[in-house]
C-alpha positions in Angstrom: -10.1 36.9 34.7 -13.0 35.6 32.6 -15.4 33.7 34.9 -15.7 30.0 34.3 -18.7 27.7 34.5 -19.1 24.7 36.8 -21.9 22.3 37.3 -22.9 20.8 40.7 -25.2 17.8 40.9 -26.5 17.1 44.4 -27.0 13.3 44.4 -27.2 12.3 48.1 -31.0 11.9 48.5 -32.8 8.6 49.1 -35.7 9.3 46.8 -38.2 7.9 49.3 -41.3 9.2 47.4 -40.3 7.3 44.2 -41.2 4.0 45.8 -37.8 2.5 44.7 -35.8 0.1 46.7 -32.6 2.1 45.8 -32.0 5.9 45.4 -33.9 6.9 42.3 -30.8 8.3 40.6 -29.5 4.8 40.2 -32.7 3.2 38.8 -32.5 2.2 35.1 -34.4 4.5 32.7 -34.2 4.0 29.0 -31.3 1.5 29.4 -29.1 3.7 31.6 -29.0 4.9 35.2 -31.2 7.9 35.6 -28.1 9.9 36.7 -26.3 8.9 33.5 -28.8 10.8 31.3 -28.4 13.8 33.5 -24.6 13.7 33.4 -24.6 13.1 29.7 -26.3 16.5 29.0 -23.6 18.3 31.0 -20.8 16.3 29.5 -21.9 17.5 26.1 -21.3 21.1 27.1 -17.6 22.0 26.6 -18.4 25.4 28.2 -18.2 23.7 31.6 -14.8 23.5 33.4 -16.0 20.6 35.6 -19.1 18.8 36.7 -19.1 17.8 40.4 -21.5 15.0 41.7 -22.1 15.1 45.4 -23.1 11.7 46.9 -23.7 10.5 50.4 -20.6 9.4 52.4 -22.2 5.9 52.8 -23.5 5.6 49.3 -23.1 1.9 48.3 -24.9 2.1 44.9 -22.6 4.5 43.0 -20.5 2.6 40.5 -18.2 4.8 38.4 -18.0 2.0 35.7 -21.7 2.7 34.8 -20.8 6.3 33.8 -17.6 5.5 31.9 -16.8 8.0 29.2 -18.6 10.9 30.9 -16.7 13.9 32.2 -17.4 14.5 35.9 -15.9 14.1 39.4 -17.4 12.7 42.5 -17.1 13.7 46.2 -18.7 11.9 49.1 -19.6 15.0 50.9 -23.4 14.9 50.8 -25.3 16.3 53.8 -28.5 15.6 55.7 -30.4 18.0 53.4 -30.2 19.0 49.8 -28.9 22.5 50.7 -26.3 20.9 53.0 -25.1 18.9 50.0 -25.0 21.9 47.8 -23.1 23.9 50.3 -20.6 21.1 50.8 -20.3 20.9 47.0 -19.6 24.6 46.7 -16.7 24.2 49.2 -15.4 21.2 47.3 -15.3 23.0 44.0 -12.4 25.0 45.3 -10.3 21.9 44.8 -10.8 22.3 41.1 -9.8 26.0 41.0 -13.3 27.5 41.2 -13.2 31.1 42.3 -15.8 33.3 44.1 -16.6 35.0 40.8 -17.1 31.8 38.8 -20.6 30.6 37.9 -22.1 27.3 39.2 -25.1 25.6 37.7 -26.9 23.5 40.3 -29.0 20.8 38.8 -31.2 18.1 40.3 -29.9 14.6 39.5 -33.5 13.5 39.1 -34.2 15.7 36.1 -32.8 13.5 33.3 -34.7 15.4 30.6 -32.3 18.3 30.8 -30.7 19.0 27.4 -27.4 20.6 26.3 -29.5 23.2 24.5 -31.1 24.4 27.7 -27.8 24.4 29.6 -26.1 26.5 26.8 -29.2 28.8 26.6 -29.0 29.5 30.3 -25.3 30.3 30.2 -25.9 32.6 27.2 -28.7 34.5 28.9 -27.2 34.8 32.4 -23.4 35.0 32.0 -23.5 38.8 32.2 -26.4 39.1 34.7 -25.5 40.7 38.0 -27.4 38.1 40.0 -28.0 34.9 37.9 -31.2 33.0 37.5 -33.1 29.7 37.1 -34.9 27.6 34.6 -38.6 27.8 35.1 -42.0 27.4 33.4 -45.0 29.7 33.7 -47.9 27.9 35.4 -50.6 26.7 33.0 -52.8 24.8 35.4 -55.5 26.2 37.7 -54.3 26.2 41.3 -56.5 25.1 44.2 -55.8 25.7 47.9 -56.9 23.1 50.4 -57.8 24.1 53.9 -55.9 22.3 56.7 -58.0 19.5 58.2 -60.7 19.7 55.4 -60.1 16.2 54.2 -58.9 17.4 50.8 -61.7 19.9 50.1 -61.0 23.0 48.1 -60.9 26.2 50.1 -60.4 28.6 47.1 -58.8 29.0 43.7 -55.6 30.9 43.6 -54.7 33.3 40.8 -51.9 31.9 38.7 -50.9 35.1 36.9 -47.2 35.8 37.4 -46.5 32.4 38.9 -43.8 30.1 37.6 -42.7 26.6 38.5 -39.1 26.5 39.4 -36.8 24.0 37.7 -33.1 23.5 37.5 -30.3 24.4 36.6 -30.1 27.3 38.9 -27.1 29.4 38.0 -25.4 31.8 40.4 -21.9 33.1 41.2 -20.2 30.6 43.5 -19.3 33.1 46.2 -22.8 34.8 46.3 -24.6 31.5 46.5 -22.4 30.1 49.3 -22.8 33.3 51.3 -26.6 33.3 50.7 -27.0 29.8 51.8 -24.9 30.3 55.0 -26.9 33.5 55.8 -30.2 31.8 55.4 -29.2 28.8 57.5 -27.9 31.1 60.3 -31.3 32.8 60.3 -33.2 29.5 60.3 -34.7 30.3 56.9 -36.3 27.4 55.1 -34.6 26.9 51.8 -36.5 25.1 49.0 -34.0 25.8 46.3 -30.9 27.9 45.5 -33.0 30.8 44.3 -34.8 31.1 47.6 -31.4 31.6 49.3 -30.5 34.3 46.8 -33.9 36.0 47.3 -33.4 35.8 51.1 -30.1 37.5 50.5 -31.9 40.5 48.9 -31.5 39.7 45.2 -34.0 39.0 42.4 -32.9 36.1 40.2 -33.8 36.1 36.5 -36.3 33.5 35.1 -35.2 31.6 32.0 -37.9 29.6 30.3 -37.2 25.9 30.7 -39.2 23.0 29.1 -41.7 20.4 30.1 -39.2 17.5 29.4 -37.0 18.9 32.2 -39.4 17.6 34.9 -38.3 16.1 38.2 -38.7 12.3 38.6 -40.4 12.1 41.9 -43.3 9.5 42.0 -43.4 5.9 40.7 -45.3 6.8 37.6 -42.7 9.4 36.6 -40.2 6.7 35.7 -42.4 5.5 32.8 -42.8 9.0 31.5 -39.0 9.6 31.7 -38.3 6.3 30.0 -40.6 7.1 27.1 -39.2 10.6 26.7 -35.5 9.4 26.8 -36.2 6.5 24.4 -37.8 8.8 22.0 -34.7 11.0 22.1 -32.5 8.0 21.5 -34.6 6.9 18.5 -36.3 10.0 17.2 -37.7 8.3 14.1 -39.5 5.6 16.1 -43.3 5.8 16.8 -43.0 3.7 19.9 
């Protein structure tokens, strides 16, 4: 059977670093909830069998009416951590016929700059890969390491050759990713993304070049940047 492609959007975080009074995925950006922009990019990709949004069981902000017309499903199975939400989401995908051999693209809800072009490019590059891979960008900035307890003083400059900044989507076989996350958790291995679980499991994911617009909205000032980017996409001929 030809493998199918599913998207999984963990959306159970509180977004505490954003300074918002509500989870950042529900803040208005360029006239829509931030999550709406994220979902719209996946909705535009007919290659996907389903897009699953994982929210917290006690989420009182989610309102399906604000996402009317977009193709996705929701499950209130978010966990205490991002990886717990991803793992619960992988289990939930079985409801929609997802098999061990199917692909899942895990994407941060707070990356509204994702485009259908990047999603399709990742699928095209990775669909025959034995492991899978992630969107990422080669580091362009100089890296400085700060010594603990130094009050923010530079200890040394780190070489940036060969270093990439991980983004999402991160695309792996559903069965492999689930087993990798379970194995890492059982061994108390700290997981920072899906690729780190796959690496822990002994595999080497492929890097697929992403783009700067696919940044993660994290801090208060990021909302203005995302707003400007998305408004420019909505009105490409405008100079404002």
